[in-house]
Phi, psi and omega in degrees: 000131182261122182266150177216162177284121183254347178199145174234125182231132171241156181233084187308317174253127184309131175079001177270179183298151181281153178242121184272129181241152174269344184206145182210150174268136175254129175239186179293345180266357184116221178276135176306139174079001184269120176046046174276346176242152177215148172264142179216159176290172177291345174270001175087019175264132185298151176249140177223175180282355173298322178250342182233075184296340179297346176299331181296342181270355177275132180242143185238133171248143177269138174238175181295328187253355185171225185227156164242127183244133180228154178202154183303129177079003183241143171292143181302142181254125177256128176245128179238127187307319184289347180262004179293154176294156173268005183275135172253143176217161184276135173235135177264128172238105189052239186270355184266142175245117190241138176273118184232155186273125176292133187279289181190159176294329178297315179298316181301317179295321182299312181289327175295323177295317184291316183279340182075027174206154179290128181210171179226150178256127178239155185237141174282088188276183183297336178265002178280150186210134174205084180290148177290143182299315183273342182223073189300344179281352179246157183231164171218162179268251182254017170301158179309306184214329185228156184295329186218149175235126177246138179222142177264149176302319181297324178291322176296319180299317177298316179297315184298324181293338180270351183258161182287336176228149179306141174266130178273145179297328180289347171293333188264350170053054176278163166265326180235132178243129185245135177247149176096022175242169165288159177298129180064017174303327182293348177300330186261357177287139179243328181211132182222163173233133174228126183058232179261007183255141172245148187227137169266131174264117196247343186189134171295150186272116173286130192259157186235185184295336181303329180297343183269001180266126173289118185292342180271312185268340185069009181275144178271137180297126184298332180262012180057028173281145005271000186298318181294325179287320180299326179293338179282330186225356181226035178277119183276177180294340176276001176085001180261156175277120183263134171202122184092167184234130175282141184224156171235142178283142181259352177198171171279149181184184178238135174235151180222151172301138186082356172299140175294150174258112182264127181269110183265334177206142176238165181213192182273117178288154173302142178263137183245153169296144174278163174308315187294316179296320185296321182290335183269351180296000000 
């Protein structure tokens, strides 16, 4: 079976709606424009759709000089890189403390009005730095832990078949979607090439409560699906429900939709409890 890249998604502002691209540049931070912005409280703690699901209704368009941001009930916000403040301040993203560039008071007011709480918009600027804990020679911007997340269409179809309602790919928030594999075939990949970029697959992705939020209605699934279902058959040795694979880029390159996915190295996939064993525990 020949696999190929079927979708490329970036999330310019962390936890907002994904932006689908036909072609993307890969840098040491992951995909260009992916989670280069983050919203934080006035105390410097990052905000996500886990607690502010209305972030999922914020949409971003890329322009030559910056971004256009839209949200229900709001006039569009134009952000221009050259107008950003020169001030850097600390934002905490999980255990990491990152020096990030403050954008503008206008942006802060726009997002504060939309969320109904005081917040600030920060940018991962030229002076920002965030080495990965397990791979300090590599960096990421405001992603949770790793620069990229890959999911196959077949894996989503299998998960969806186990749930009481279909699971949407945007609930799982991947960067790269692959078509033409068996379900969970990506579990054994260790190194791949797409376009002119090579990637190391370093860790299964432990999933959180955000996967249970419908991106359209913003309602949380009452049965905590698909997370509850994943815990029955994809619970890893770390105690987390795994779905998708975290990746780090090994070089700069260009990737495009329909590029073949070349498997350069495979390894031993994590072993998971079966449904039967889980129910008998």
